[in-house]
C-alpha positions, 0 to 999 in steps of 0.5 A, spaced: 493 449 568 487 444 567 483 443 560 478 441 557 477 438 551 471 437 546 469 433 541 464 437 536 462 432 530 458 437 527 464 441 525 469 435 525 474 439 530 476 438 537 476 443 542 481 444 548 477 449 553 482 451 560 478 451 566 481 457 569 480 465 567 481 467 562 478 463 558 482 460 551 479 456 547 483 452 542 478 449 535 483 442 532 479 441 525 481 434 523 481 432 516 484 428 510 486 428 502 482 423 501 477 427 502 479 430 496 480 425 491 480 417 490 472 414 488 471 413 496 470 420 497 464 421 494 461 416 498 464 419 505 458 422 507 453 415 507 457 412 512 455 415 519 463 414 522 466 419 517 466 426 519 463 432 515 466 433 508 464 440 507 468 441 513 474 437 512 473 439 504 474 446 508 480 446 513 483 442 505 482 449 502 484 453 509 492 449 507 492 450 502 492 458 502 496 458 508 502 456 504 500 460 497 501 466 502 508 464 505 510 462 499 506 469 494 504 474 498 508 474 504 515 476 501 512 481 497 513 489 498 508 493 501 503 486 500 502 484 507 500 491 509 495 493 503 492 487 506 491 490 513 488 496 510 483 493 506 480 489 512 480 495 516 476 498 508 471 492 509 470 492 516 468 500 516 466 500 508 458 496 507 460 496 499 466 492 501 465 487 507 463 482 500 470 481 500 472 475 502 479 474 506 481 470 501 478 475 494 482 479 498 489 476 498 488 474 491 487 481 489 492 484 493 497 480 491 495 480 483 495 488 483 503 488 486 506 482 482 504 484 476 506 491 477 514 492 473 518 495 479 517 494 487 512 500 490 510 503 497 505 503 501 502 509 498 503 508 490 500 500 493 494 501 495 493 506 489 494 501 485 490 495 488 484 501 487 485 502 480 485 495 479 478 494 482 475 500 479 477 498 472 471 493 472 475 487 474 471 483 478 464 486 473 462 482 469 465 479 463 471 482 467 477 477 468 474 476 474 479 472 480 481 466 479 482 461 485 490 458 484 489 454 489 484 449 485 484 444 480 477 447 476 477 454 474 473 457 480 472 464 482 474 467 488 468 470 488 463 467 486 459 467 492 458 475 490 451 477 487 453 482 481 450 489 484 454 487 490 460 487 485 457 494 482 456 496 488 465 494 490 467 498 484 463 504 485 466 504 491 473 503 488 472 509 483 470 513 489 475 512 494 480 512 487 477 520 486 479 522 494 486 520 494 487 523 486 485 530 491 489 530 497 483 526 500 486 520 502 485 521 510 477 521 508 479 514 505 483 511 511 478 514 517 483 517 520 485 526 521 487 529 516 495 530 516 498 537 518 501 542 513 508 541 512 510 548 515 518 545 516 519 545 508 516 553 507 520 554 512 526 552 509 524 555 501 524 562 506 530 562 509 534 559 502 530 564 499 533 570 502 539 568 503 540 568 495 537 575 495 542 577 501 548 573 497 545 576 490 545 583 494 553 582 496 554 580 489 552 587 487 555 591 492 562 588 491 561 589 483 559 597 485 566 597 489 570 593 485 568 598 479 568 604 484 576 603 484 577 602 478 575 608 476 579 611 482 586 607 479 584 610 472 583 618 475 590 617 478 593 614 472 591 620 468 593 625 473 599 622 473 601 622 465 598 629 464 604 631 470 608 628 466 607 632 461 607 638 464 615 637 466 617 635 459 615 641 456 619 646 459 625 642 458 624 643 450 
């Protein structure tokens, strides 16, 4: 196969494009740690031969986020599953759309790692909704501090206060639906059928208990009747023996 390599100075990247179908585009972003540190980084924008500094800084941040995810979130139970569920919510519900991918990964990891025990997918999703509903993202709340930055940086710095309030209200509504067994409305899926198998099992179990109870009662009645008959026979034998003893006297 033949490839076409393009240089895109505006994006500080190289693009490799296939010439045949299907079209595949691979973007290779160039960056350097020098763009983040040192006195030369402040004067780099004035040099026409230097790549765009914001693009290079964004590429460095993406590398740090990927390393953080592998170290913190990848091995945490139910974390990857809940991140996928939250991405679906961000695409379907407008109130969740201001939540970017990096802030969402931070939120899910902080919510699950603070639990004292590993959580399943259902409990983990509920815990994330509880964290948002508690006012974590509102003004005066703890917020989401970016752990990959040297200075204190809010991961949701670009989100307005109105969008934060809408996000909190939407999470509270989703939490109420979850509490009233309406989780399918939050996830956008069809409701699950009722567990009929368990009901049948309970009915059979009760019938067996009732049958066994009747059997025990019947056995008790038979036992009592048998004891009565044996007592009657004993009385007859005793009376017969006493009648024979009188003529001898």
